KEVOMI-272899 format. One line per field, with one value per atom (N, C-alpha, C, O): residue number from 0; atom name; x, y, z. Coordinates in Angstrom, 1 decimal, m for minus. Example, Ala and Ser with C-alpha at 12.3 -4.5 7.8 and 13.67 -1.06 7.14 Angstrom:
2
kedo = 0 0 0 0 1 1 1 1
drenke = N CA C O N CA C O
c1 = 13.2 12.3 13.2 14.2 12.8 13.7 12.9 13.4
c2 = m5.7 m4.5 m3.3 m3.3 m2.2 m1.1 0.0 1.1
c3 = 7.8 7.8 7.8 8.5 7.1 7.1 7.9 8.0
// end
This chain:
195
kedo = 0 0 0 0 1 1 1 1 2 2 2 2 3 3 3 3 4 4 4 4 5 5 5 5 6 6 6 6 7 7 7 7 8 8 8 8 9 9 9 9 10 10 10 10 11 11 11 11 12 12 12 12 13 13 13 13 14 14 14 14 15 15 15 15 16 16 16 16 17 17 17 17 18 18 18 18 19 19 19 19 20 20 20 20 21 21 21 21 22 22 22 22 23 23 23 23 24 24 24 24 25 25 25 25 26 26 26 26 27 27 27 27 28 28 28 28 29 29 29 29 30 30 30 30 31 31 31 31 32 32 32 32 33 33 33 33 34 34 34 34 35 35 35 35 36 36 36 36 37 37 37 37 38 38 38 38 39 39 39 39 40 40 40 40 41 41 41 41 42 42 42 42 43 43 43 43 44 44 44 44 45 45 45 45 46 46 46 46 47 47 47 47 48 48 48 48 49 49 49 49 50 50 50 50 51 51 51 51 52 52 52 52 53 53 53 53 54 54 54 54 55 55 55 55 56 56 56 56 57 57 57 57 58 58 58 58 59 59 59 59 60 60 60 60 61 61 61 61 62 62 62 62 63 63 63 63 64 64 64 64 65 65 65 65 66 66 66 66 67 67 67 67 68 68 68 68 69 69 69 69 70 70 70 70 71 71 71 71 72 72 72 72 73 73 73 73 74 74 74 74 75 75 75 75 76 76 76 76 77 77 77 77 78 78 78 78 79 79 79 79 80 80 80 80 81 81 81 81 82 82 82 82 83 83 83 83 84 84 84 84 85 85 85 85 86 86 86 86 87 87 87 87 88 88 88 88 89 89 89 89 90 90 90 90 91 91 91 91 92 92 92 92 93 93 93 93 94 94 94 94 95 95 95 95 96 96 96 96 97 97 97 97 98 98 98 98 99 99 99 99 100 100 100 100 101 101 101 101 102 102 102 102 103 103 103 103 104 104 104 104 105 105 105 105 106 106 106 106 107 107 107 107 108 108 108 108 109 109 109 109 110 110 110 110 111 111 111 111 112 112 112 112 113 113 113 113 114 114 114 114 115 115 115 115 116 116 116 116 117 117 117 117 118 118 118 118 119 119 119 119 120 120 120 120 121 121 121 121 122 122 122 122 123 123 123 123 124 124 124 124 125 125 125 125 126 126 126 126 127 127 127 127 128 128 128 128 129 129 129 129 130 130 130 130 131 131 131 131 132 132 132 132 133 133 133 133 134 134 134 134 135 135 135 135 136 136 136 136 137 137 137 137 138 138 138 138 139 139 139 139 140 140 140 140 141 141 141 141 142 142 142 142 143 143 143 143 144 144 144 144 145 145 145 145 146 146 146 146 147 147 147 147 148 148 148 148 149 149 149 149 150 150 150 150 151 151 151 151 152 152 152 152 153 153 153 153 154 154 154 154 155 155 155 155 156 156 156 156 157 157 157 157 158 158 158 158 159 159 159 159 160 160 160 160 161 161 161 161 162 162 162 162 163 163 163 163 164 164 164 164 165 165 165 165 166 166 166 166 167 167 167 167 168 168 168 168 169 169 169 169 170 170 170 170 171 171 171 171 172 172 172 172 173 173 173 173 174 174 174 174 175 175 175 175 176 176 176 176 177 177 177 177 178 178 178 178 179 179 179 179 180 180 180 180 181 181 181 181 182 182 182 182 183 183 183 183 184 184 184 184 185 185 185 185 186 186 186 186 187 187 187 187 188 188 188 188 189 189 189 189 190 190 190 190 191 191 191 191 192 192 192 192 193 193 193 193 194 194 194 194
drenke = N CA C O N CA C O N CA C O N CA C O N CA C O N CA C O N CA C O N CA C O N CA C O N CA C O N CA C O N CA C O N CA C O N CA C O N CA C O N CA C O N CA C O N CA C O N CA C O N CA C O N CA C O N CA C O N CA C O N CA C O N CA C O N CA C O N CA C O N CA C O N CA C O N CA C O N CA C O N CA C O N CA C O N CA C O N CA C O N CA C O N CA C O N CA C O N CA C O N CA C O N CA C O N CA C O N CA C O N CA C O N CA C O N CA C O N CA C O N CA C O N CA C O N CA C O N CA C O N CA C O N CA C O N CA C O N CA C O N CA C O N CA C O N CA C O N CA C O N CA C O N CA C O N CA C O N CA C O N CA C O N CA C O N CA C O N CA C O N CA C O N CA C O N CA C O N CA C O N CA C O N CA C O N CA C O N CA C O N CA C O N CA C O N CA C O N CA C O N CA C O N CA C O N CA C O N CA C O N CA C O N CA C O N CA C O N CA C O N CA C O N CA C O N CA C O N CA C O N CA C O N CA C O N CA C O N CA C O N CA C O N CA C O N CA C O N CA C O N CA C O N CA C O N CA C O N CA C O N CA C O N CA C O N CA C O N CA C O N CA C O N CA C O N CA C O N CA C O N CA C O N CA C O N CA C O N CA C O N CA C O N CA C O N CA C O N CA C O N CA C O N CA C O N CA C O N CA C O N CA C O N CA C O N CA C O N CA C O N CA C O N CA C O N CA C O N CA C O N CA C O N CA C O N CA C O N CA C O N CA C O N CA C O N CA C O N CA C O N CA C O N CA C O N CA C O N CA C O N CA C O N CA C O N CA C O N CA C O N CA C O N CA C O N CA C O N CA C O N CA C O N CA C O N CA C O N CA C O N CA C O N CA C O N CA C O N CA C O N CA C O N CA C O N CA C O N CA C O N CA C O N CA C O N CA C O N CA C O N CA C O N CA C O N CA C O N CA C O N CA C O N CA C O N CA C O N CA C O N CA C O N CA C O N CA C O N CA C O N CA C O N CA C O N CA C O N CA C O N CA C O N CA C O N CA C O N CA C O N CA C O N CA C O N CA C O N CA C O N CA C O N CA C O N CA C O N CA C O
c1 = 100.6 100.8 101.9 102.0 102.8 103.9 103.5 103.3 103.3 102.8 104.0 104.8 104.0 105.0 104.6 103.4 105.5 105.3 106.4 107.6 106.1 107.0 107.0 106.2 107.8 107.8 108.7 109.7 108.1 108.9 109.0 108.0 110.2 110.4 111.3 112.2 110.9 111.7 111.6 110.9 112.3 112.3 110.9 110.5 110.2 108.8 107.9 108.3 106.6 105.6 105.5 105.4 105.6 105.6 106.8 106.6 108.0 109.1 108.9 109.3 108.3 108.0 107.0 107.2 106.0 105.0 105.7 105.4 106.6 107.4 108.2 108.3 108.8 109.5 108.6 108.9 107.4 106.4 106.0 105.9 105.8 105.4 106.5 106.2 107.7 108.8 108.9 109.2 108.8 108.8 107.7 108.0 106.5 105.4 105.7 105.3 106.4 106.7 107.8 107.9 108.6 109.7 109.3 110.1 108.2 107.8 107.6 106.8 108.4 108.2 106.8 106.5 106.1 104.8 104.7 105.6 103.7 103.6 103.0 101.8 103.7 103.2 103.5 103.9 103.2 103.4 104.8 105.0 105.8 107.2 107.5 108.5 106.7 107.0 106.0 106.2 105.0 104.0 104.5 104.0 105.6 106.2 107.2 107.6 107.5 108.5 107.8 107.0 108.1 107.4 107.8 107.0 109.0 109.4 108.8 109.0 108.1 107.6 106.4 105.5 106.3 105.2 103.8 103.6 102.9 101.6 100.7 99.7 101.0 100.0 100.3 99.7 101.1 101.5 100.9 101.6 99.6 98.9 97.5 97.0 96.9 95.5 94.6 93.7 94.7 93.9 94.0 93.0 95.2 95.4 94.7 94.1 94.9 94.2 92.7 92.1 92.2 90.7 90.3 89.2 91.1 90.8 90.7 89.7 91.7 91.7 90.5 89.9 90.0 88.9 87.5 86.5 87.5 86.3 85.6 84.3 86.3 85.7 85.3 86.1 84.2 83.7 84.8 85.4 85.0 86.0 85.8 86.8 84.6 84.4 84.4 84.2 84.7 84.7 85.8 87.0 85.6 86.6 87.7 88.8 87.5 88.5 89.7 90.8 89.6 90.7 91.8 93.0 91.4 92.4 93.0 93.6 92.7 93.2 94.8 95.4 95.3 96.8 97.2 96.5 98.5 99.0 98.9 98.7 99.1 99.1 97.8 97.7 96.7 95.4 94.9 95.3 94.2 93.6 92.6 91.8 92.5 91.4 90.3 90.4 89.1 88.0 87.1 87.2 86.2 85.2 84.4 84.0 84.0 83.3 84.1 83.5 85.4 86.2 86.2 86.1 86.3 86.3 85.0 85.1 83.9 82.6 82.6 82.1 83.2 83.2 84.1 84.0 85.1 86.0 85.4 86.0 84.3 83.6 84.2 85.1 83.8 84.3 85.7 86.4 86.3 87.7 88.5 89.6 88.1 88.8 88.7 89.7 87.5 87.4 88.3 88.9 88.4 89.3 90.7 91.5 91.1 92.5 92.8 93.9 91.9 92.0 92.2 93.0 91.3 91.4 92.7 93.3 93.1 94.4 95.6 96.5 95.5 96.6 96.7 97.8 95.5 95.5 96.3 97.0 96.1 96.8 98.3 99.1 98.6 99.9 100.8 101.9 100.3 101.1 100.9 101.5 100.0 99.8 99.2 99.6 98.3 97.8 97.0 96.1 97.3 96.6 95.4 95.2 94.5 93.3 93.7 94.6 93.2 93.5 94.6 94.8 95.3 96.3 95.7 94.6 96.3 95.8 96.2 97.4 95.3 95.5 95.5 94.5 96.5 96.6 96.5 96.6 96.3 96.3 97.7 97.8 98.7 100.1 100.2 100.7 99.6 99.6 98.9 99.4 97.7 96.9 97.6 97.7 98.1 98.7 100.0 100.3 100.8 102.1 101.8 102.4 100.8 100.5 100.0 100.3 99.2 98.7 99.8 99.6 100.8 101.9 102.9 103.7 102.8 103.7 103.3 102.1 104.3 103.9 103.8 103.9 103.5 103.3 102.6 102.4 102.2 101.4 102.4 103.4 102.1 102.9 102.6 101.4 103.6 103.5 104.4 105.6 103.8 104.5 104.4 103.4 105.6 105.6 106.9 108.0 106.9 108.1 108.1 107.3 109.1 109.3 108.1 107.7 107.5 106.4 105.2 104.5 104.9 103.8 104.0 103.0 105.2 105.5 105.3 104.7 105.8 105.7 104.2 103.8 103.5 102.0 101.3 100.5 101.7 101.1 101.4 100.6 102.7 103.2 102.5 102.0 102.4 101.8 100.3 99.8 99.6 98.2 97.9 97.1 98.7 98.6 98.8 98.1 99.8 100.1 99.0 98.5 98.5 97.5 96.2 95.4 95.9 94.7 94.8 93.8 96.0 96.2 96.1 95.9 96.4 96.3 97.5 97.4 98.7 99.9 100.7 100.5 101.5 102.5 103.8 104.6 104.1 105.3 105.3 104.3 106.4 106.5 107.7 108.8 107.5 108.7 108.9 108.1 109.8 110.1 110.8 112.0 110.2 110.8 111.5 111.0 112.5 113.1 112.7 112.8 112.1 111.7 112.8 112.6 114.0 115.2 116.4 116.3 117.5 118.7 119.7 119.7 120.5 120.5 119.7 119.5 119.3 118.7 117.5 117.5 116.5 115.4 115.7 115.1 116.6 117.0 117.7 117.4 118.5 119.2 118.2 118.3 117.2 116.2 115.4 115.1 115.0 114.2 115.1 114.6 116.3 117.2 117.5 117.6 117.7 118.1 117.0 117.1 115.8 114.6 113.6 113.2 113.1 111.9 112.4 111.7 113.5 113.9 114.1 113.6 114.7 114.8 113.5 113.3 112.5 111.2 110.5 109.8 110.6 110.0 110.6 109.9 111.9 112.6 112.1 111.8 112.0 111.5 110.1 109.8 109.3 107.9 107.8 106.7 109.0 109.0 108.5 108.1 108.5 108.0 109.1 108.9 110.4 111.5 112.5 113.0 113.0 113.9 115.3 115.6 116.1 117.5 118.2 117.8 119.3 120.1 120.6 120.8 120.8 121.2 120.1 120.3 118.9 117.7 117.6 116.5 118.6 118.6 117.7 117.2 117.3 116.4 115.0 114.1 114.6 113.2 112.8 113.7 111.6 111.2 111.2 110.8 111.5 111.5 110.1 109.2 109.8 108.5 108.3 107.2 109.3 109.2 108.8 108.0 109.5 109.2 107.7 107.0 107.2 105.8 104.8 103.8 105.1 104.2 104.2 103.1 105.3 105.3 105.8 105.4 106.5 107.0 108.1 108.7 108.4 109.5 110.6 110.4 111.8 113.0 113.7 114.1 113.9 114.5 116.0 116.6 116.5 117.9 118.6 118.3 119.7 120.5 121.8 122.1 122.6 123.9 124.8 125.7 124.6 125.4 125.1 126.0 123.8 123.4 124.1 124.4 124.3 124.9 126.4 126.9 127.0 128.5 128.8 129.9
c2 = 119.4 120.8 121.2 120.9 122.0 122.6 124.1 124.9 124.4 125.8 126.7 126.3 127.9 128.9 129.4 129.7 129.4 129.9 130.8 130.5 131.8 132.8 132.8 133.6 132.0 131.9 133.1 133.4 133.7 134.7 134.1 134.0 133.7 133.0 133.8 134.5 133.8 134.4 133.6 132.6 134.0 133.3 133.3 132.4 134.4 134.5 135.0 135.5 134.7 135.1 136.6 137.1 137.4 138.8 139.4 140.3 138.8 139.2 139.0 139.8 137.9 137.6 138.6 139.0 138.9 139.9 141.3 142.0 141.7 142.9 142.9 143.9 141.7 141.6 141.8 142.5 141.2 141.3 142.8 143.3 143.5 144.9 145.7 146.5 145.4 146.1 145.7 146.6 144.5 144.0 144.7 145.1 144.7 145.4 146.8 147.4 147.5 148.9 149.1 150.2 148.1 148.2 147.8 148.0 147.1 146.7 148.0 148.8 148.1 149.3 149.2 148.2 150.3 150.4 151.4 152.2 151.3 152.1 153.5 153.7 154.3 155.6 156.5 156.0 157.8 158.7 158.7 158.9 158.5 158.5 157.3 157.3 156.2 155.0 154.7 153.8 155.6 155.3 155.2 154.5 155.9 155.9 154.7 154.6 154.0 152.9 151.6 151.0 151.2 150.1 148.8 147.8 148.7 147.5 147.3 146.3 148.4 148.3 147.3 147.4 146.5 145.5 146.2 147.2 145.8 146.5 146.2 146.9 145.2 144.9 145.7 145.3 146.7 147.4 148.8 149.7 148.9 150.1 149.8 148.7 150.9 150.7 150.4 149.5 151.0 150.8 149.3 148.7 148.8 147.4 146.4 145.4 146.7 145.9 145.9 144.9 147.1 147.2 146.4 145.8 146.4 145.6 144.1 143.4 143.6 142.2 141.9 140.8 142.8 142.6 142.9 142.7 143.4 143.6 144.9 144.9 145.9 147.1 147.9 147.9 148.6 149.4 150.4 151.0 150.5 151.4 152.8 153.6 153.2 154.6 154.9 156.0 153.8 154.0 154.9 154.7 155.9 156.8 156.2 156.8 155.1 154.5 154.1 153.9 154.0 153.7 154.8 154.5 155.9 157.0 157.2 158.2 156.2 156.3 156.4 155.7 157.1 157.2 156.0 155.5 155.6 154.4 154.5 153.5 155.6 155.8 156.1 156.4 156.2 156.4 155.1 154.0 155.3 154.2 153.5 154.2 152.2 151.4 151.4 150.8 152.0 152.0 150.8 150.1 150.7 149.6 149.8 148.8 151.0 151.3 150.8 150.3 151.1 150.7 149.1 148.6 148.4 147.0 146.5 145.5 147.1 146.7 146.8 146.0 147.9 148.2 147.3 147.1 146.7 145.8 144.4 143.5 144.1 142.8 141.7 142.0 140.5 139.4 139.1 138.7 139.3 139.1 140.1 139.7 141.3 142.4 142.1 142.3 141.7 141.3 140.2 140.2 139.2 138.0 138.5 138.0 139.4 139.9 140.7 140.6 141.5 142.3 141.3 141.5 140.3 139.4 138.6 138.4 138.2 137.4 138.3 137.9 139.6 140.5 140.8 140.9 140.9 141.1 140.0 140.2 138.8 137.6 137.6 137.4 137.9 137.8 138.9 138.5 140.1 141.2 141.3 142.1 140.4 140.5 141.8 142.3 142.4 143.7 143.6 142.8 144.4 144.5 145.3 146.1 145.2 146.0 147.4 147.8 148.3 149.7 150.0 151.2 149.0 149.3 149.7 149.3 150.6 151.2 150.3 150.2 149.8 149.1 150.1 150.9 150.2 151.2 150.5 149.2 151.3 150.7 150.2 149.2 150.7 150.2 148.8 147.9 148.5 147.1 146.2 145.1 146.6 145.7 145.5 144.4 146.6 146.4 145.6 144.8 145.9 145.1 143.7 142.8 143.3 141.9 141.2 140.1 141.9 141.4 141.1 140.2 141.9 141.8 140.6 140.3 140.1 139.0 137.7 137.4 137.0 135.9 134.6 133.5 134.6 133.3 133.6 134.7 132.5 132.6 132.9 132.2 133.9 134.2 133.2 132.8 132.7 131.9 132.6 132.6 133.1 133.9 133.4 133.0 133.3 132.9 132.4 132.5 131.7 131.0 129.6 129.3 128.8 127.5 126.6 126.0 126.5 125.7 126.1 125.3 127.4 128.0 127.7 127.3 128.0 127.7 126.2 125.9 125.4 123.9 123.5 122.6 124.1 123.8 124.0 123.2 125.2 125.5 124.4 123.9 124.1 123.1 121.8 121.1 121.4 120.1 120.1 119.1 121.2 121.3 121.1 120.4 121.8 121.7 120.3 119.8 119.7 118.3 117.4 116.6 117.5 116.6 116.8 115.8 118.0 118.2 117.8 117.9 117.4 117.0 118.2 118.1 119.4 120.6 120.8 121.5 120.2 120.4 119.1 118.3 119.0 117.8 118.3 117.4 119.6 120.1 121.6 122.2 122.2 123.7 124.2 123.5 125.3 126.1 127.2 128.2 127.0 128.0 129.2 129.0 130.3 131.6 132.2 132.0 133.0 133.8 135.2 135.9 135.7 137.1 138.1 139.1 137.8 138.5 137.7 136.8 138.0 137.2 138.0 139.3 137.4 136.0 135.8 134.6 136.8 136.6 135.7 134.8 135.8 135.0 133.5 132.6 133.4 132.1 131.4 130.2 132.1 131.5 131.2 130.2 132.1 131.9 130.6 129.8 130.4 129.3 128.0 127.0 128.1 126.9 126.6 125.4 127.6 127.3 127.1 126.4 127.7 127.5 126.6 125.6 126.8 126.0 124.7 123.7 124.6 123.3 122.2 121.1 122.5 121.4 120.9 119.7 121.8 121.5 120.7 119.7 121.1 120.3 118.9 117.9 118.8 117.4 116.6 115.4 117.2 116.5 115.9 114.8 116.6 116.2 115.3 114.8 115.0 114.2 114.9 114.2 116.2 117.0 117.4 117.9 117.3 117.7 116.6 116.1 116.2 115.1 115.6 116.8 114.7 115.0 114.7 113.8 115.3 115.1 113.7 113.2 113.0 111.6 110.6 109.4 111.0 110.1 109.7 109.8 109.2 108.8 107.7 107.6 106.9 105.8 106.2 105.4 107.4 107.8 108.3 108.9 108.1 108.5 110.0 110.7 110.5 111.9 112.3 111.4 113.5 114.0 113.3 112.9 113.3 112.7 111.2 110.7 110.5 109.1 108.9 108.0 109.8 109.6 110.0 109.4 111.0 111.5 110.5 110.1 110.1 109.4 107.9 107.0 107.6 106.3 106.0 104.9 106.8 106.6 107.6 108.8 107.2 108.1 108.0 107.0 109.2 109.2 108.8 109.1 108.1 107.7 108.9 109.5 109.3 110.4 109.9 108.7 110.7 110.3 109.9 109.1 110.4 110.0 108.5 107.8 108.1 106.8 105.7 104.6 106.1 105.2 104.9 103.9 105.7 105.6 104.5 104.3
c3 = 117.1 116.9 117.8 119.0 117.3 118.1 118.4 117.4 119.6 120.0 120.4 121.1 119.8 120.2 121.6 121.9 122.5 123.9 124.3 124.0 125.0 125.5 127.0 127.6 127.6 129.1 129.6 129.1 130.7 131.5 132.9 133.6 133.2 134.4 135.4 135.0 136.7 137.7 139.0 139.0 140.0 141.3 141.9 142.6 141.7 142.3 141.1 140.1 141.4 140.4 140.3 139.2 141.4 141.3 140.5 139.7 140.7 139.9 138.4 137.6 138.1 136.7 136.1 134.9 136.9 136.4 136.2 135.2 137.0 136.8 135.6 134.9 135.2 134.0 132.8 131.8 132.8 131.7 131.6 130.4 132.6 132.6 131.9 131.0 132.2 131.6 130.1 129.3 129.8 128.4 127.5 126.4 128.1 127.3 127.0 126.0 128.0 127.8 126.7 126.1 126.5 125.5 124.1 123.2 123.9 122.6 121.7 122.0 120.6 119.7 119.0 118.4 119.1 118.5 117.4 117.3 116.6 115.4 115.7 115.4 116.4 116.7 115.4 114.4 115.6 114.4 113.9 112.7 114.7 114.3 113.4 112.7 113.5 112.7 111.5 110.8 111.3 110.3 108.9 108.1 108.6 107.2 107.0 105.9 108.0 107.8 107.3 108.0 106.1 105.5 106.2 106.1 106.8 107.5 108.9 109.5 109.4 110.7 110.8 109.9 111.7 111.8 111.8 112.5 110.9 110.7 111.9 112.0 112.7 113.8 115.1 116.1 115.1 116.3 116.4 116.7 116.2 116.4 117.0 116.9 117.6 118.1 117.0 117.1 115.8 114.7 114.2 113.9 114.1 113.7 114.7 114.3 116.0 117.0 116.9 117.0 116.6 116.4 115.2 115.2 114.1 113.0 113.4 113.0 114.1 114.5 115.4 115.2 116.2 117.1 116.4 117.1 115.2 114.5 114.9 114.8 115.4 115.8 114.5 113.5 114.6 113.5 113.0 113.8 111.7 111.2 111.6 111.5 111.9 112.2 113.8 114.2 114.5 116.0 116.4 116.0 117.2 117.6 118.5 118.7 119.1 119.9 119.1 119.7 117.8 116.9 117.0 116.6 117.5 117.5 118.9 119.2 119.8 121.2 121.2 120.3 122.1 122.3 123.1 123.9 122.8 123.5 125.0 125.7 125.6 127.0 127.7 128.9 126.8 127.4 128.1 127.7 129.1 129.9 129.1 128.4 129.2 128.5 129.5 130.6 129.2 130.1 130.0 129.0 130.9 130.8 129.5 128.9 129.2 128.0 126.7 125.8 126.7 125.6 125.5 124.4 126.6 126.6 126.0 125.2 126.4 125.8 124.3 123.6 123.8 122.4 121.6 120.4 122.4 121.7 121.5 120.8 122.1 121.9 122.7 123.6 122.5 123.3 123.1 124.1 121.9 121.7 122.5 123.0 122.5 123.3 124.8 125.5 125.2 126.7 127.1 128.1 126.2 126.4 126.5 127.3 125.6 125.6 126.8 127.4 127.3 128.5 129.7 130.6 129.8 130.9 130.9 131.9 129.7 129.6 130.0 130.6 129.5 129.8 131.3 131.9 132.0 133.4 134.2 135.1 133.7 134.3 133.9 134.8 132.6 132.1 132.9 133.4 132.9 133.5 135.0 135.7 135.6 137.0 137.5 138.5 136.6 137.0 138.2 138.3 139.2 140.4 140.4 139.5 141.3 141.4 141.5 142.3 140.7 140.6 139.7 139.4 139.1 138.1 136.8 136.5 136.1 134.9 133.7 133.4 133.0 131.7 130.6 130.5 129.8 128.7 127.3 127.2 126.3 124.9 124.6 123.8 125.1 124.9 125.4 124.7 126.6 127.1 126.0 125.7 125.6 124.7 123.4 122.9 122.8 121.4 121.5 120.7 122.6 122.7 123.0 122.4 123.8 124.1 122.8 122.6 122.0 120.8 119.8 118.9 119.8 118.9 119.1 118.3 120.3 120.7 120.0 120.0 119.3 118.4 119.1 118.5 120.4 121.1 122.4 122.8 123.1 124.3 125.4 125.6 126.2 127.4 128.5 128.6 129.1 130.3 131.4 131.2 132.4 133.4 134.8 135.2 135.4 136.8 137.3 136.6 138.4 138.9 138.2 137.3 138.5 137.8 137.9 136.9 139.0 139.2 138.4 137.8 138.4 137.6 136.1 135.4 135.6 134.2 133.9 132.9 134.7 134.5 134.6 133.8 135.4 135.5 134.2 133.7 133.5 132.3 131.2 130.5 131.1 130.1 130.4 129.5 131.7 132.0 131.7 131.2 132.0 131.6 130.1 129.7 129.4 127.9 127.4 126.5 128.0 127.6 128.0 127.2 129.3 129.8 129.0 128.9 128.6 127.8 126.4 125.6 125.9 124.5 123.6 122.4 124.1 123.3 122.4 121.3 122.7 121.9 121.9 122.8 120.9 120.9 121.4 121.7 121.4 121.8 121.8 121.5 122.2 122.3 121.6 121.6 121.0 120.4 121.5 121.5 122.4 123.5 122.9 122.5 123.0 122.6 123.8 125.0 123.6 124.8 124.7 123.7 125.8 125.9 125.6 124.9 126.1 125.8 126.1 127.0 125.5 125.7 126.5 126.4 127.3 127.6 128.9 129.2 129.6 130.9 131.0 131.8 130.1 130.1 129.6 130.1 128.7 128.3 129.5 129.8 130.2 131.4 132.5 133.2 132.7 133.7 133.4 134.3 132.1 131.7 131.9 132.5 131.5 131.6 133.0 133.4 133.9 135.3 136.2 137.2 135.9 136.8 136.3 137.0 135.1 134.6 134.1 134.3 133.4 132.8 133.8 133.6 135.0 136.0 136.5 136.7 136.6 137.1 136.0 136.3 134.8 133.7 133.6 133.3 133.8 133.8 134.9 134.7 136.1 137.3 137.0 137.5 136.3 136.0 134.8 134.4 134.1 132.9 131.7 130.7 131.7 130.5 129.6 128.5 130.0 129.2 129.3 130.4 128.1 128.0 128.5 128.3 129.0 129.3 128.0 127.2 127.8 126.6 126.5 125.4 127.6 127.5 127.4 127.5 127.2 127.0 125.5 125.0 125.0 123.5 123.2 122.1 124.2 123.9 124.0 123.5 124.4 124.4 123.0 122.3 122.6 121.3 121.2 122.1 120.0 119.7 119.2 119.0 119.0 118.5 117.1 116.8 116.3 115.0 115.1 114.3 116.0 116.2 116.6 116.1 117.5 118.0 116.9 116.8 116.1 115.0 113.9 113.4 113.4 112.1 112.3 111.5 113.4 113.6 112.7 112.8 111.8 110.8 111.0 111.3 111.0 111.1 109.8 109.3 109.1 107.8 107.9 108.9 106.9 106.9 106.4 105.4 107.1 106.7 106.1 106.3 105.5 105.0 106.1 105.9 107.3 108.5 108.9 109.4 108.7 109.1 108.2 108.6 107.0 106.0 106.2 105.7 106.9 107.2 108.2 108.5
// end
């Protein structure tokens, strides 16, 4: 399995958490101004998040405003899936004790199409290594949180650490097997091979 992953890399873990906080604030959500736009992603509202988490259609929390705080009572009403999302988000965004978690945080984090991996180079490499060691994935589709800064941060900070650990091939490692080689053992003949 190839897992989509969205690494947010910085020189320090705290700096990476500040980037995530800013990114979550920038995710466009389906507020009243966007409800009539058919091209707007349907998963970016409190109501859509409640659907995903199996919240009763009549529950008043579905009408929560994006900047309302998520209370302990709300988390209980969101069930185990909601509690897991809250816990994961606290780690992703590095929410400190006393920090206010809002519906905007939850909806934005739920809308991201890959797993967040947040931290410095070693922290990001630790996540990749753990997933590999546990046999959870065969590879990663690394997404960039924004261009070019996070692409450059991943390439300049995380990639060297991943190479040092043997988790990322060097471009000149042509003799090492590719994912295709490991999965199928067969490499298709291309028109370039016939020349």
